[in-house]
C-alpha positions as CSV (number, residue, x, y, z in Angstrom):
1,M,-7.2,-122.2,45.8
2,P,-5.6,-118.9,46.9
3,S,-5.9,-117.7,50.5
4,R,-8.6,-115.3,51.4
5,R,-6.1,-112.5,51.7
6,D,-4.8,-113.3,48.2
7,T,-8.4,-113.3,47.0
8,L,-8.9,-109.8,48.5
9,K,-5.8,-108.6,46.6
10,M,-7.3,-110.1,43.4
11,L,-10.6,-108.3,44.1
12,A,-8.8,-105.0,44.4
13,L,-6.8,-105.6,41.2
14,A,-10.0,-106.7,39.4
15,G,-12.0,-103.6,40.2
16,A,-12.3,-102.7,36.6
17,G,-13.6,-106.2,35.8
18,I,-16.2,-105.9,38.6
19,M,-17.5,-102.6,37.2
20,S,-17.8,-104.1,33.7
21,G,-19.5,-107.2,35.0
22,G,-16.7,-109.4,33.7
23,F,-15.3,-110.6,37.0
24,K,-16.8,-113.7,38.7
25,L,-16.2,-114.2,42.4
26,Q,-16.6,-117.9,42.2
27,N,-13.4,-118.1,40.1
28,F,-11.5,-117.4,43.3
29,I,-13.6,-118.2,46.3
30,S,-14.8,-121.6,47.3
31,E,-16.1,-121.0,50.9
32,K,-19.6,-120.0,51.7
33,M,-20.9,-117.0,53.5
34,L,-21.5,-117.5,57.2
35,T,-25.1,-118.0,58.2
36,R,-27.2,-117.7,61.3
37,K,-30.5,-119.4,62.0
38,I,-33.9,-117.6,62.2
39,P,-35.1,-118.7,65.7
40,A,-38.7,-119.0,64.6
41,S,-38.0,-121.6,62.0
42,G,-34.4,-122.8,62.1
43,E,-33.9,-121.5,58.6
44,D,-30.3,-120.4,57.8
45,L,-29.8,-116.8,56.7
46,P,-26.5,-115.3,55.3
47,V,-25.2,-112.8,57.8
48,V,-24.7,-109.8,55.3
49,G,-27.6,-108.5,53.2
50,L,-28.5,-105.3,51.4
51,G,-30.4,-102.2,52.4
52,T,-32.1,-100.1,49.7
53,W,-32.8,-96.7,51.4
54,Q,-31.7,-94.0,48.9
55,T,-29.4,-96.3,47.0
56,F,-32.1,-98.0,44.9
57,D,-34.4,-95.0,44.6
58,V,-33.6,-94.4,40.9
59,G,-35.4,-93.9,37.6
60,S,-36.1,-96.3,34.8
61,S,-33.3,-95.5,32.5
62,E,-30.6,-98.1,31.7
63,S,-27.9,-95.7,32.8
64,E,-29.4,-95.3,36.2
65,R,-29.9,-99.0,36.8
66,K,-26.8,-100.5,35.2
67,T,-24.6,-100.5,38.3
68,L,-27.5,-101.8,40.4
69,K,-27.8,-104.8,38.2
70,E,-24.1,-105.5,38.9
71,V,-24.7,-105.0,42.6
72,L,-27.5,-107.6,42.6
73,T,-25.5,-110.0,40.4
74,L,-22.5,-109.8,42.7
75,M,-24.6,-110.2,45.8
76,K,-26.0,-113.5,44.5
77,E,-22.5,-114.7,43.5
78,K,-21.1,-113.9,46.9
79,G,-24.0,-115.5,48.8
80,G,-25.9,-112.6,50.3
81,K,-29.7,-113.0,50.3
82,V,-31.6,-110.5,52.4
83,I,-32.8,-107.4,50.5
84,D,-34.6,-104.9,52.7
85,S,-36.9,-102.2,51.3
86,S,-40.0,-100.1,52.1
87,P,-42.6,-98.0,50.4
88,M,-40.9,-95.1,52.2
89,Y,-37.8,-95.7,49.9
90,G,-39.2,-94.1,46.8
91,S,-38.8,-96.4,43.8
92,S,-36.6,-98.9,45.6
93,E,-39.2,-101.7,45.8
94,K,-40.0,-101.5,42.1
95,V,-36.4,-101.3,41.1
96,V,-35.6,-104.4,43.1
97,G,-38.5,-106.2,41.6
98,D,-37.7,-105.1,38.0
99,L,-34.0,-105.9,38.1
100,T,-34.2,-109.3,39.9
101,T,-36.8,-110.3,37.4
102,E,-34.8,-109.0,34.4
103,L,-31.7,-110.8,35.7
104,V,-33.8,-114.0,36.2
105,I,-32.6,-114.3,39.8
106,Q,-35.9,-113.2,41.4
107,N,-36.4,-116.5,43.3
108,Y,-33.0,-116.5,44.9
109,F,-33.2,-113.7,47.4
110,F,-34.9,-113.2,50.8
111,Y,-37.3,-110.3,50.3
112,A,-38.1,-108.0,53.2
113,T,-40.2,-104.9,53.0
114,K,-42.5,-102.9,55.3
115,V,-45.9,-101.3,55.8
116,W,-45.6,-97.6,56.4
117,I,-49.1,-96.1,56.8
118,S,-52.0,-95.9,59.3
119,G,-55.3,-97.8,58.9
120,K,-56.1,-101.4,58.3
121,E,-57.3,-101.1,54.7
122,Q,-54.7,-98.6,53.8
123,G,-52.1,-101.0,55.1
124,I,-53.5,-103.9,53.2
125,N,-53.5,-101.8,50.0
126,Q,-50.0,-100.6,50.5
127,M,-48.6,-104.1,51.2
128,N,-50.4,-105.5,48.2
129,E,-48.8,-102.8,46.1
130,S,-45.4,-103.8,47.5
131,F,-46.0,-107.4,46.4
132,R,-46.8,-106.1,42.9
133,K,-43.7,-103.8,42.7
134,M,-41.4,-106.5,44.0
135,N,-43.0,-109.2,41.8
136,R,-43.7,-111.5,44.7
137,D,-46.6,-113.9,45.2
138,K,-45.3,-114.5,48.8
139,M,-43.2,-112.1,50.8
140,D,-40.4,-113.5,53.0
141,L,-40.7,-110.8,55.6
142,M,-43.2,-108.0,56.1
143,Q,-42.3,-105.5,58.8
144,I,-44.1,-102.6,60.5
145,H,-42.0,-99.6,59.6
146,N,-41.1,-97.4,62.6
147,L,-44.0,-99.0,64.6
148,I,-46.6,-96.9,62.7
149,D,-50.1,-98.2,63.7
150,W,-48.4,-101.4,64.8
151,K,-51.4,-102.9,66.7
152,T,-53.6,-102.7,63.6
153,H,-51.0,-104.0,61.2
154,L,-49.8,-106.8,63.5
155,K,-53.3,-108.4,63.3
156,T,-53.2,-108.3,59.5
157,L,-49.7,-109.8,59.4
158,R,-50.7,-112.6,61.7
159,D,-53.6,-113.5,59.4
160,W,-51.4,-113.2,56.3
161,K,-48.8,-115.5,57.9
162,E,-51.4,-118.1,58.7
163,Q,-52.7,-117.9,55.1
164,G,-49.2,-118.3,53.8
165,K,-49.0,-114.9,52.1
166,I,-45.9,-113.9,54.2
167,R,-43.3,-116.2,55.8
168,Y,-42.3,-114.0,58.7
169,L,-43.5,-110.8,60.4
170,G,-41.5,-108.1,62.1
171,I,-41.2,-104.6,63.6
172,T,-38.6,-101.9,62.9
173,H,-37.2,-98.6,64.0
174,Y,-34.0,-96.7,63.5
175,T,-33.4,-94.5,66.6
176,E,-32.6,-95.3,70.3
177,S,-35.5,-93.2,71.4
178,A,-37.8,-96.1,70.2
179,Y,-36.1,-98.8,72.2
180,D,-38.5,-98.8,75.1
181,N,-41.4,-99.4,72.7
182,L,-39.5,-102.0,70.7
183,E,-38.6,-103.9,73.8
184,E,-42.1,-103.9,75.2
185,I,-43.6,-105.1,71.9
186,M,-40.8,-107.8,71.6
187,K,-41.7,-109.2,75.0
188,K,-45.5,-109.0,74.6
189,E,-45.9,-110.0,70.9
190,K,-42.8,-112.0,70.1
191,P,-42.5,-111.1,66.4
192,D,-40.3,-113.3,64.2
193,F,-37.9,-110.4,63.4
194,V,-36.9,-107.1,64.9
195,Q,-34.9,-104.5,63.0
196,F,-33.1,-101.6,64.6
197,N,-29.9,-99.4,64.5
198,Y,-26.6,-100.6,65.9
199,S,-23.0,-99.7,65.1
200,I,-19.6,-99.4,66.7
201,D,-20.3,-95.9,67.9
202,S,-24.0,-96.5,68.8
203,R,-24.1,-99.4,71.2
204,E,-27.2,-98.9,73.3
205,A,-28.7,-102.0,71.6
206,E,-26.1,-104.2,73.4
207,R,-27.6,-103.3,76.7
208,R,-31.2,-104.1,76.1
209,L,-32.5,-105.1,72.7
210,L,-29.9,-107.6,71.6
211,P,-30.1,-109.6,74.9
212,A,-33.9,-109.5,74.8
213,A,-33.9,-110.8,71.2
214,K,-31.6,-113.6,72.1
215,D,-33.7,-114.6,75.1
216,L,-37.0,-114.3,73.2
217,G,-35.8,-116.1,70.1
218,I,-36.3,-113.2,67.7
219,A,-34.2,-112.7,64.6
220,V,-32.4,-109.4,64.4
221,L,-31.7,-107.2,61.3
222,I,-29.3,-104.3,61.8
223,N,-29.9,-101.0,60.0
224,R,-27.5,-98.0,59.9
225,P,-24.5,-100.2,60.6
226,Y,-22.2,-97.5,59.4
227,G,-23.9,-94.7,61.4
228,G,-25.4,-93.3,58.2
229,G,-21.8,-93.2,56.7
230,S,-20.3,-91.0,59.4
231,L,-18.0,-93.8,60.6
232,F,-15.9,-93.6,57.5
233,S,-15.2,-89.9,57.8
234,R,-13.8,-90.6,61.3
235,V,-11.3,-93.2,60.0
236,K,-10.4,-91.5,56.7
237,G,-6.6,-91.8,56.1
238,K,-6.1,-94.2,59.1
239,E,-5.0,-97.8,58.8
240,I,-6.9,-100.7,60.3
241,P,-4.9,-102.4,63.1
242,E,-2.7,-105.3,62.0
243,W,-4.3,-107.6,64.6
244,A,-7.7,-107.2,63.0
245,K,-6.4,-109.2,60.0
246,E,-6.4,-112.2,62.2
247,F,-10.1,-112.1,61.8
248,D,-10.1,-111.7,58.0
249,I,-10.7,-108.0,58.3
250,N,-9.1,-106.1,55.5
251,S,-11.1,-102.8,55.3
252,W,-12.9,-100.4,57.6
253,G,-16.2,-101.6,56.3
254,Q,-15.4,-105.1,57.3
255,F,-14.1,-103.9,60.6
256,F,-17.4,-102.2,61.4
257,L,-19.6,-105.1,60.1
258,K,-17.7,-107.8,61.9
259,F,-17.8,-105.8,65.1
260,M,-21.6,-106.2,65.0
261,L,-21.6,-109.8,63.8
262,S,-19.4,-110.7,66.8
263,N,-22.7,-110.4,68.8
264,E,-24.5,-113.8,68.3
265,A,-27.9,-112.1,68.7
266,V,-27.3,-110.3,65.3
267,T,-28.8,-112.4,62.5
268,C,-28.0,-110.2,59.5
269,V,-26.6,-106.7,58.9
270,I,-28.0,-104.8,55.9
271,P,-25.7,-102.0,54.8
272,G,-26.9,-100.1,51.8
273,T,-24.9,-99.4,48.7
274,S,-25.3,-98.8,44.9
275,K,-21.6,-99.4,44.1
276,P,-20.4,-102.9,43.1
277,K,-17.0,-102.5,44.8
278,H,-18.6,-101.5,48.1
279,L,-21.1,-104.4,47.7
280,V,-18.2,-106.9,47.4
281,D,-16.4,-105.4,50.4
282,N,-19.6,-105.6,52.5
283,M,-20.2,-109.2,51.5
284,M,-16.6,-110.2,52.5
285,A,-17.5,-109.4,56.1
286,G,-19.6,-112.5,56.0
287,Y,-16.5,-114.7,55.4
288,G,-13.7,-116.0,57.6
289,A,-13.3,-115.7,61.3
290,L,-15.6,-113.5,63.5
291,P,-14.2,-111.6,66.5
292,D,-14.9,-113.0,69.9
293,K,-16.3,-110.8,72.7
294,K,-12.9,-109.8,74.0
295,T,-11.8,-108.7,70.5
296,A,-15.0,-106.8,69.9
297,G,-14.2,-104.8,73.0
298,R,-10.7,-104.2,71.7
299,M,-12.1,-103.1,68.3
300,A,-14.4,-100.5,70.0
301,E,-11.6,-99.2,72.2
302,Y,-9.3,-98.9,69.1
303,F,-12.0,-97.0,67.2
304,N,-12.7,-94.6,70.1
C-alpha cells in the first residue's frame, strides 16, 4: 500500500475521476477514520462529518443533485457518518433523505437534525416531518436548534428517547453570546450532545464549553469550523508549514480541522460542502496523527 502522502497525491491527480464518480478511495487507503466515543453510550463516532446548511438546500433536478450524490458516496467510502441538518436549512433534510435512499446507503449514516419552532405540538409536528423527509423511523440525534423553547422540547425529547424514537438528544447554538445559556443547560440537564461554534480564530469554547463537556460526559459537535469560510481567505496564497505534515496535514482545511480535533473533548466536526473534492479533503482530516496540545498552540500562533 502507498503511504498516506502518496495517497494524497493520487487524490489530487484523480480529481477528474472523483468528479465523474469513477474514483474509489478504497483502492488506495486501508486505514480507517479515527473515532471518538459518545460518552452517554460508549458508541464510536467518526471524527469528521458533514453539515448541510446551504450546501444541500437545492431543488429536485438531477443536475442540482448530481454532485451531492457524489459527496454522499465519497463520504461513506471514506468512513464519515454524521450528517447534520435542520428544518431551518430549506430543502436539506429532504435532499439528504432522497439521495441516501436512492443510493441505497440510508442505513449507514448517523442522522442528526433539529427542532426549530416554539410550542409542544408545533415541535412534535415539525420533528415528525423531519422523520418523513429524511426517511427515518428512528432518528440518531434530535437537537434543539439555537435553544428555541428548549424547556418545552426537552421534555418531548426525553419521552421520545425513552420510547426509542430517538437515540440521543442535544442542544445547539452557533454564537459565543449563547455560551452562558449553553453551559447552564449542560450542567443542569446533561444532554447527550451539545453543538456549538469553534475554530482556530474563535477559541472561547476552549475556556468554558469544551472543559464542561468533558467533565460532564457530553458529546460535542462543532459547527462553523472554518469560521463561515473566512479562514480560507486569510491564508489564500500561503503555504502550510512544513512541520504540520508530521501530523498528516496536507491542506489548510485539514490544518483547521485537526486543530480542533486536537482537543479531546471534540467528538466530531461537521464542515459543510457540496463539492466532492472538498469532501475528500475534509474527510482526510480524520486520518493519521492528531496534533498534541503543544502543537495545537503552535498552529494557532502560526495562523495568527
